[in-house]
N, C-alpha and C positions, 0 to 999 in steps of 0.2 A: 504494500500500500504506500503510495507516494503522498507525503504531507502536503505538497503543492496542490493536490487534487482532493484532499481529504477535508471533510467538514469538522474542523476542530477550533472553534472560536475561543481563543485564550484571552484572559484578562490580565493586564499588568497590575491593576490595583484591586485591593480587596473590597468587595461591595459592602456598603455600610450596614446592610441588614443581616449580614452573616456574622453570628456571634461565636460560633465554635469552629475548630480547625477543619473538621470534615466538610461543613457547609461552605466555608471559605474556599477550600481547595477544590471542591466539586464544581463551584462556579468558575473559579479562576482557570482550572484545567479543562473546562469545556465538557463536563460530564452531564450537567443538567441545566435547565433554565426554568424559572418559576412561571407557572401559568396563572395561578391565583394562590391565595393564602393556603399553604400546606399542600399544594398540588404542583407537580413538576413534570415537565417533558424530559425524557431521557434522550440525550443526543448520542450520535454513533459511538463515541468513545466510552461514555458511561454505560450505554446499552450492552456493549461487549462485555464489560465487567459484570453487569447484572446477569447476563446469560451464563457466564462462567460460574458464578455463585449458584445460580439456579440449577445448573447441570450437576454440580457436586451434590447438592441437596437431593436431586432426583435419583442419582446413582445410589446413594446410601439408603434412600427409602426403598428403592427396588431391591437392593441387597438384603434389606431387613424383611422382605416379604410383603410389603405394601403394594397395592395396585393403584395406578394413577387413573384418575377420572378428571372431568372438568364440569363443575357445577355452575349454574347461572349466577351472575352478579346481582341481577334483579330477582327478588324473591316475593312470593305472595304473602301478605300479612296473615292469612288464615293459619299457616303453619306455626307462626310465632304466637298466635292466639291460642292454638292448641297446646303449646308447651307452657303457656302462661308468661312468656317473656315480653310480649309485644308492648304492654303498658308499663313494664318495669324497666325497660332498657335505658330510657332517658333520651335526652336531646342529641346524644352522639349518633343515634340512628337517623339516617336520612329517610324520612317517610314521604312517599309520593303517591299520586293517584293517576291511573291510566285513563284513556279516553272513555272507557266504559264505567268510570267511577269505582273501579276496583282498587282497594288499598294494596299498595306494593311498598317495597323498601329496597334500598341499596345495601346489600349484605355486609354487615360488619364482621360476621362469622357465619359458619354453615352447619351448625349442629342439627338444626331442624331439617334442612334440605337433605343431608346425608342420612338422617334417621328415616325420613320419608322414602328415600331410595331403598333402604334396607327393608322396611316393612312391606314394600310392594314386591320385593324380589326374593327374599330368603324366608323359608318356612321351617326348615329342619335344623336341628343341632348338628347334624352331620356336615353342614356347610360352614361350620365355625371351626377355628377362629377366622375372622375376616378383618382386613385393615385396608381402608380406602383413603387415598390422599389426593390433593390437588395443589397446584401452584396458581394462585388466582389473585386478582386485584380486589382489595377490600376498601371500604370507605367508612371512616368514623369521624364525625363532625366535631373534632377537638375544639374546645372553646378558645384555646390559645396555641395554635400550631406554631412550632418554632424549631430551630436547629436543623433546618433543611429536611432531609429524608429521615432523620433520627426521630422526629416527632411530627409527621405530616398527617394530613387527613386522608389522602389516598396512598395506599402502600401495597406492595406485592408480598404475599404471604404464602408459605407452605403450611397447610393445615391438613392433618389426617386424623382418622377416627377409627378406633378399634371396637370390635363387637365380639364378645365371648359369652360362653354359656354360664360361667360362674366366676367367683372372685379369683380363684386360683388361676384360671385362664386369663383374666384381666390383668393379674399381677405379672404373668409371663409376657403379655403384650406390652405392658408398661416398662418392664425391665429391658425388653428388646429395643424399645424406642430410646430409653436413656442411653444405652450403649451406642445406638446409631447416631444420636446427637453428638456424643463426644467424638466419634470418628469423623462426623461431618465437619465439625469446627476445626479439628486437628488437620484435616486435609487442606484447609484454607490457610494453615499456618498459625491458627489462633489457639490460645490456651483458654479452655472453657472450664469453669468451676460450677458443678451442679449444686444448687443450694435449696434446701427445703423451703417451700413457700406455703403460704396460707391456703389450706384446702377448703375453707369456708364451712358450710353446713354439713358437707360430706364427712368431715373429720378424717382422722388417720394421717399417715405421712406420705401419701402418694400424690404429691404435688412438688415439682422441682422447677426452678427457674435457672437458666444458664447465663452466667456472667462471664464475658470475655474480658481479659485483663488489658487495660490501656491506661497510660499515664493521665490521659484527659478524661477518664471515665466519670460517670455521673455520681457514683457513690462509693464509699469505702467498703472493702470486703476483706475478710479474714479467713484463712484456710490452712489446712495441714500441709506441710512441705511435701508430704507423700505425693500430692497431686503433680508436683514438678518432675517426679521420677517415673511416672506411669507412661508407657507407650500405648496411647489410646488406639493406635492402628492395628495392634495385635488382635488376634481372634479370641484368645483365652483371657478374658477379663472377668473378675469376680464382681458382679454388679452389686451384691449385698455389701461387700467390703467397700466398694466405692461410695455407696449410699451412707455407710457408717462413718466415713471420714468427715472430720469437722470442717464446716464451711458456713460462714455467717455474714450477713450484711452488717453495716454499722449499727442498725437498730436492734439486730438480734444478738450482737456480740457483747458479752459481759466479761471483762478481764478477770473478775473475781472468781467466776465459775467456769472459765474456759478449760476444757479437758486436755488441751494440747500444751505440752511444755513450751516455755518461751523460745527455746532454741529451735523448735520445729514449727512455730507459728509464723506464717507469712501474711503480709498485708499488701494491698494494692488498691487500685481503682477499677471498678467494674462497669460494664455496659450490658444490660440485659438484651439478649438476642434470641432467646427461645424459652418456651414454657411447656411443660407436659403436665397432664392433669387427669386423674381418675374421678369420674363422677357417677359410676354405678348405673342406676336405673333412672337417673334424673330426667332423661329425655325419652327413654324407651317406654316407661310406664305411661306417661300422658299421651304419647303418640302411638301407643299400641304396637311397638316393635318387639314382637315375641317370636319364639320358635317352639316347635314341638320337641320336648325333651325326650330322653331315653324311655321314660315311663308313660309317654303319651300326653303329658300335661303341658299346657301353654306356659312358657317361662319368659319373662322380660329379660332381654339381653343386658349384659354388663358392658358399659362403654367407657372409653377414655378419649381424650382429645390431646393433640400434640401440635404446637405451632412453632414456626421459625419465621422471623421477620427477614425475608429475602432482600428486599430493598433497603431495609435498615442495616443489614449486614454490610452493604457497600460503604455506608457511612462509618460503621464500627471498624471496618478494616482500615480505613484512612486514619481514624483516631488512634488505632494501634500501630500503624506503620506510616510514619511521616517524619520529616525533619524540617529544619528551617528553610530548606530550598523547595520542598514540595512533598509529593506522595512517594512512597517506597512500596510498590505492589509486591506481594509474595507471588512467585511464579505461577502457582495453580490458578490464580484469579486475574492475572495481569491481562489487559486488553491485547497487548502484543508482548512477546517475550523479549524481543531485541529492537532497539532503536539504532538504525544505521544512519550516521551523520556524514553527509558529503560537505566537507568544508569549502570546496570550491567547485560548484556545479559548472562553471564556465571552462574548467580544465577537462579536456577530453579524456585524459588518462584516468582522472578521479571518477568521472561519470561512468566510464567503461567498467572500471573495477566495481563500483557500486552496483551497476546493473547486473554484472556477472554474479556477485555475491547474493543479491536479492533473488535472482532466478534460481540459483542452486539451493539457497536456504528454503525457498518456497517449495521446491520439489522434495525437500527433506521434511516438509511438514512444519517448518519453523515459521511462526507468525512474526513478520518484520514490518516495522514502520520506518520508511525512509524519509529523512529530512533533506529534501532536495531544493529547498527554497533559496531564493537569492537574498540571503540575509547574512548578518555578521556572525562569525563563530561564537562570540559571546552570547548573542541572542539565541542561537541554536542550542548551546549548552544549557542555558537557563531554561528554555522551553522543555528540553528533554528531562532535566531534573524535576521540573514542575509536574510533568505528567507521570513521572515515576516508573517507567519501564524497568524491569529488573536488570537489563544489560544495555550498555551503549557501546557501539563500535564506531570508531572515527576514522574516516578516510580523508587524507589530506595530501598536498603535493610533497611535503617532506617525507612522510611515511611511504608514499608511493615510490620515491627514489630509493628508499632503504628496503623496500619490499615488505613493509610491515603495516599492520592495522592496530590501533590502540583500542583495547577492550577495557571498559570500566564497569565494575559492579556497583549498581546504584545504592544498594543497602550499606555497603562498607566503604565505598569510595576507592577501593583498591584498583590499581591500574596495572596492565601488563601489555607488552607488545607481542603480537603473534603474526605469523605469516598468514596470508589469506587462506591457504589450504588448512592450516592449523585451526583457524577460526571456524571454517566449515566443519572440520572434524569434531570440534568441541560441541557445536550445537546440533549437528546431525546425529550425534551419538545419543 
């Protein structure tokens, strides 16, 4: 992809309305533009990141045995009246009326719709367990949307719902999702701490929120150092041991009663990016989602819901990975893996080498963004640091004469000189 022909509107100055780092950098680096309060258009660069995040989430949900569906964003109010939530939800729900005066709503969540799908389609306990997920745009009319995509009104969310015959089955589904979440965030380069959350009227301890660590996080978190030593990508993880490890928000943490010795207690700042929740028969009973059990009796199914803020994760990633010059994308979610800078596009030798590298890297499946603009080297370096691609390769007249290309790691700033062939071998591998 050539930057001279790519739609990437960069900003030199930080917009006044942007209060936190992720909002500032998403605007400056051309990822998003505001449409109205709390609602954003995703531009090509930002949309590439959003799709990378979405795909990692999708792959881990598939691996955990969930089935992807797509439910409508506009929902009938009747379903919410059946569950008893229509009048209770509050002004965050956008209520609308269609041309036939039917009450509708823009879905802030999809428990009612997915339960309706289940009750119309599943009748026997032999079809359980079942786990259905979607990646869908939601709308919640926040009274004070702020911080860009971190607290917007319209947002992309992965939400899935488990259906089981009994509590034991629901617990297995819950634990499977807890592990899937930890693997999902680790694949993005993030450290996620699962913390027990309020489970409301249901009671019990089957509610966890996932806080990823970032220096600019929203709230203080405390956790056992054991979390730092766990390889969340391994297959053999003891979920009950993980759930037993100490983790608490600032409001939950009491130094006097903390069970973790001071030498093992870690603290940091956290950003919530996911929540899992068991709610039993809260929706299956009022909506009549039952199955015929082994003894022939009708049994309301046990349910759980599991959410990941996909668009919010893009902002959280920037909060976790940035420096004073701009974004530092982890490779798994980077819009392009390599930025190839042509210091002198007017030089035929430089342009020929850049074109050759671009073509060969593309054939090797490497996503490359070429800065071929007629601009100063300083402006090109600043732009490449701002947008934060993991690697930068610089082709210039001096290096061309010496037969080398300079390679820079965006995260560490380390530089090395490689021959063009060595560069290709490095990335093609």
